[in-house]
Every structure is written in C-alpha cells, then in structure tokens.
N, C-alpha and C positions, 0 to 999 in steps of 0.2 A: 609618479605614483598614483594609482587609481584609488577610489574610495575603499576603505577597509571592508572586507567581507564580514557580514554579521555572524558572529560565532558565540556559542555559550560554552563555558568551561564546566566540565563535570569531574567527578573523582577519577574517571577513567578516560580523560582526554577530551578534546574539543569536538563539538558538533557544529556543522555549518547549516545555516538556514537562510531563507529569503522571505521577506514579507512584502507582498505587492499590494499597495493601496492606491488604486487609481479611481476610487469611487468619487463621483462629483460631489461638490460641497453641499448640495441639497439632499443627499442621502444621509439622514441623521443616524448616528450610531450604527454604522454598517456591521453586520455580523461577520465573523471570520470562519473560513473553511480551512481546516488543517489537513494536509495530504501526507500520507505515509506509504512509501513504495514498499515493494516486496524484495525478494532475494535477487541478487545479481544484477542490479541496475542502480540508477541514482535519481535524484529529484527531477531531472530532465524529462522523465517519462510523462510528467504532467503538463509539459509545455503547451500543448494544444488545448488544454482545458481552460487555461487562464483567460483568453479573450472571450470565452463564452460566459464567464462568471464575474469578471473584474469590474463591470459597470455597477454592480450592486453589492459585491462582497469583497472583503479583504481576503487575500490568498496567502496562506502560510505553508511553504514547502520546506523540507529539509532532507539532507543526505543522511539516511539511517546509518547508525554506527556500523562500520565495516565497509562503507562504500563512499565513492565520490571524494569530497573534500573533508569529510568527517574522519574521526579517529579510526584507524584500521588496526584492530587488535591482533595479537600474535596467536599462534596455534593453540596455546593452552588456555585461552580466555574462556571463562565460564559464562556462556550465553544463558539468559533467562528472560521469560516474558516480562517478569516484574522489572528487571533492570531496563529493558527496552521501553516499558511503560513510563518509567522514571525519566527516560530520555525525552519522550513526547512532552511530558509536563515541564521539563527543564526548558525545552524550546518554546513552549507556549508562555512560560514565565518570562523568558528573555525578551520575547516579542510583546510582553505586557498584555497578553490575551487571557482573560479569565475563563471564558466558556467558548466552545467552538463546535462547529459541525465537523465530524471526523470522517475522512474518506481514506480507505486503505485498499491496496490491491494485493491479492494472494495472502502471503504471510501478514502483510499490513492490515488486511481486513480482519484476520483472526485477532490481531492486536486490538482492533476496534471493539470486537466482541468482548475481549478480555477487559478493556477499559470500562465497557458498559457494565460489567459484572463487579469490578473491583475499584473503579475510580469514576463512578457515574457523575459525581458532582461537577466535573469539568466539561461534561458533554451536553450539547444541544440535540444532536442526532448522530447516528452511525450509518455509514454507507460502505459495507464490505463488497468488493468487486472480485468475482471468482475466488472466493475465500473459503478455506476449510474451518471447521470447528474441532476437528479431530485429525491430527497430523497423520495418524496411522492409516487414514483413508486416502491419503494423497498418493496417486499412482506414480511409480518409478522413484519416489523420494529415497526409499531405503537403499537403492542401488547406486546412489550418487558417488559415494566414496570410491567404490571399485571402478566405476566408469571413469572418474576423473584421474585415478591412478593410471589407468590403461591409456586413456585418450587425451589427457591434459585438458586445460580449460578451453582450448580451441575446439577440440572434438565435442566436449560437453556443450559448449555454446551453440555449435552447429545443430546438435540434437534438440537443444532447447528452442532454437529459432523455429524449427519445424513444428514444435508443439505449441508455440506461442501464436504463430501466424499462418494463415493459408498462403500458398504460393501466390506471389503478386498481390498479396492482401494489403501491403503498405508500399509507399513510394520507395524508390531506390535509395534516396538520401536518408530517409527515415530508417530503412533496413540496415544500411551501413553504419549509421550512428548506433543503433541498438546493438547490433552484433559486435561492434568493436568495443563498446562500453561494457557489455556483458563478458566478453572474452578477457578484458583487462582486470576484472574483479579479482580480489584476493580469494584463492580457493579456501583459505581458513575461514573467511566470513561465510562463504556459500555453504561449506560443509557444517560449520558450527551452527549456523542458523537452521539449516535443513534438519540436522539431528535434534536440535532444540524443538523444532516443530513436530517431529515424530513423537515426542513425548507429551505433547499438549493434547488434552481432551476436555473440551468445554461442554460436552453433551449434556451433562447433568446441571450445568450452570445456566443454560440458555433461558429457562423459564423464569429466572430471577432478573433478567435484563428488561427493564421497563422503558428505557429510552426508545424513541421511534427509530426503527431500523429500516433502511431501504437496501435491499439486496440486489446487486447487479450481477447477472449471470451470463456466461457465454453459452450458446447452445451446443458448442463442440469442443470444450476444453478437454484435452487428453488427460489432464491431471485431476480434474474435478468434475465428475459426472453431474449432470443437472439434478439427478436424484439427491445428491448431497446438499445442494443449495435448497432444494425443496424440504429436506429434513430439517434444515436450520429454520426455514420459514415457518414450518409447522410447529416448531418448538418455541418460537418467540411469541410472546403475547401481543407485541405491538410492531408488526412488520408487514412490509409489502415486498413484492419481487418484480423485477423487470428483466426479461430474458432478451438478450441481443442476438439476432439471427446472424448466421454465417460468420461466427467469431470463434476463435480458439482462445487459449489461456491469456493471450496478450490483449484482450478486448479493450482495456483502458487506453492502449496506445493505438491500436488499429481502428477503433471506433470511438475515438476521443470525443468528437463533437456530440455524437448520440448519447454517450455516457454522461457528458457534462449537462446536456439538456435534460436528461432523465433525473439527474441530481437536482437541478434547478427547479424542475416541476415539483419534485418531492418537498424540497425545503419551502417553496412558496406556498404549499398547501398545509404546512405545519401550523400556521398561525391559529 
C-alpha cells in the first residue's frame, strides 16, 4: 500500500489535492501558490511549472470537481461558480493554507476573478491565464453540446487539441498525455461547466477587484481573442498583462516555463 492520497470531503464528494513543499529550511514562512485548471483536464497540466517555483513557494494543486481523481458528478449536477469557489477554499483549508497566490487557466482563471470579487480575504494575488470574464464571449463554447453529441468526446478532444496547441508545439509524449486525458473526461463535467461558464458575466464586477492581478494571455487563442484580455486589464484597477507569443489556448502547458517565470517575476515584485 502506498501513502494515502490527500483528499478533502465535501457535501458533494471528495476532492483530490497535492501539496508540494520542497522549500529549503532557510526559506521562512514560504508563501503558497494554488493552481486551478480549466475544463477537460486535470492537475497534471501544471507539472512543468513546479520545478520553476518550488525552491521558494509551496505548490498546491488539485483535481477540480468533475476531473481526475476528484468526485465526478452525474448529468443533473447543478454547477455554479460559488460551489466551485467553495471547493477551492475547502482544498486550501485541508492543506492548512490561509492565504495564497491563485493561478487559474481558462475557466480556472475566471474563478480567480470571481474569488477576487467575492472571497478576496483568502487571496494574495490572482493570475488568470487565457481566461474569460464573460462566458458569452468564449468562441465555440455554445456549440459544444451538439458537437459532442455528433462526434463524441474523441472528436471533440481532437478539435480542442488543434485549438489549444500549434502543430508540433509540444512534445509527442506531452501531446499524447494531454489528448488521452482530455478524451477520457466525463462529458457531463465538460458540458456542465461549459454551460455554467456561458452564464457567467463578471464585466461589471472587475472594477471592484483590488487584489493584484497578473493576466497571462496567448497571442493566438482561438477561444479568447487578445482583445478580451485587454478589456479585462483595462477594467481592473490593479493589473498587469503578459502576452506570450506563438501560443494558442493551451499556453500554460505549451509554454509552461515562460508562464511560470512570468508568474514568479510578478509575485517577487509584489513586496
């Protein structure tokens, strides 16, 4: 028997998380970075970020409800941003982390903005990566249900891979892992969260977010035009933006080292 995987029980089933603390003993009270992935993947998406950050920060990743080793709800589950926000805080509580830097990709970054508006007391900073503030602006999202009905998760995943990465933009092994992980996701989770996101509009809330925000944008995301991230940046009182070149929507995976270094520079200048 291996060591028990760290989990937290919620009213709606277990969530699986991992806390990596390899900071040397002379780093006093290291801060924690909490990572929240988006739709149709699991916490493995952050794997290449960890070596770039773990000498100075504790790293808290988790499988978002609906994916990986966390609870996979059925078709009629009522998804909401508030319930997913409660999941974030349950994971932080289980890991005994009071305040954290929040990093989210796509839907996960929108969650960061939501937390910044409704639960700011837990946050040190927010880094949304290729993230919307208004789900209605995410291109192709409204057609997912019809597309999956016709083409299955395999067909949907193939289309998503083209939108996440440039051809030969990631190694063969990385590509195979991502494609097979995505393809194996529950369609109920993908559609439930996609349709939840369509109904989210934080446009009028952004000016109320006072925590420091570091927006990481891809220059070529087919889902999220750069103009959308610029809109978010212009509406936030305390934000900066870093645009990663030659990147599609999966920038946190294809350009993990650049993104992690961008995050690190941002956090280290917060003092």
